[in-house]
C-alpha positions in Angstrom: 0.0 0.0 0.0 1.1 3.5 -0.8 -0.4 6.7 0.5 -0.6 10.0 -1.4 1.2 11.7 1.5 4.2 9.3 1.0 4.3 10.2 -2.7 4.0 13.9 -1.9 6.9 13.6 0.6 9.2 11.9 -2.0 8.1 14.3 -4.7 8.9 17.2 -2.4 12.4 15.8 -1.9 12.9 15.7 -5.7 11.5 19.2 -6.2 13.8 20.5 -3.4 16.8 18.8 -5.0 17.3 16.4 -2.1 17.1 13.4 -4.4 17.7 12.9 -8.1 15.0 12.3 -10.7 16.4 8.8 -11.2 16.1 8.1 -7.4 12.6 9.5 -7.3 11.5 7.4 -10.2 13.1 4.3 -8.7 11.3 4.9 -5.4 8.0 5.5 -7.2 8.3 2.3 -9.2 9.2 0.2 -6.2 6.5 1.5 -4.0 3.6 1.8 -6.4 3.8 -1.7 -7.8 0.4 -3.3 -7.6 -1.0 -0.2 -5.8 -4.3 -0.8 -7.6 -4.9 -3.6 -5.1 -4.8 -1.7 -1.9 -4.2 2.1 -2.3 -6.9 4.7 -2.2 -8.1 6.7 -5.2 -6.1 9.8 -4.3 -2.8 7.9 -4.3 -3.7 6.2 -7.6 -4.6 9.5 -9.2 -1.4 11.2 -8.0 0.8 8.4 -9.2 -0.9 8.3 -12.5 -0.3 12.1 -13.0 3.3 11.7 -12.1 3.8 8.7 -14.3 2.3 10.6 -17.2 4.6 13.6 -16.6 7.6 11.3 -16.4 6.6 9.6 -19.6 6.2 12.9 -21.4 9.7 14.0 -20.1 11.4 10.7 -21.1 9.9 11.0 -24.6 11.1 14.5 -25.0 7.8 16.3 -24.8 8.7 18.1 -21.6 12.0 19.6 -20.6 13.1 19.3 -17.0 11.7 22.7 -16.0 8.3 21.8 -17.6 8.4 18.4 -15.8 9.1 20.0 -12.4 6.2 22.5 -13.0 3.8 19.7 -14.0 4.9 17.6 -11.0 4.4 20.5 -8.6 1.0 21.1 -10.0 0.0 17.4 -9.8 0.8 17.4 -6.1 -1.2 20.5 -5.4 -4.2 19.3 -7.6 -4.6 16.0 -5.8 -4.2 17.7 -2.4 -7.0 20.2 -3.2 -9.4 17.4 -4.3 -9.0 15.6 -0.9 
């Protein structure tokens, strides 16, 4: 199980340059595996938004600044819907 608060904490570390993008992605992959089985909708929505942004970045559609902006917005958007 993964909680939205855990994802936000790790995302904040990336956005504050405390961890690298690779380390954040590794953490996300390891901790969100099979989350559809036991995590709440808010956590699933947040991870889906982050995965979309990471995919757009890795395919060259977002540069790193655009990625960071989109990730920051994703975190706020899912917090507001709570």
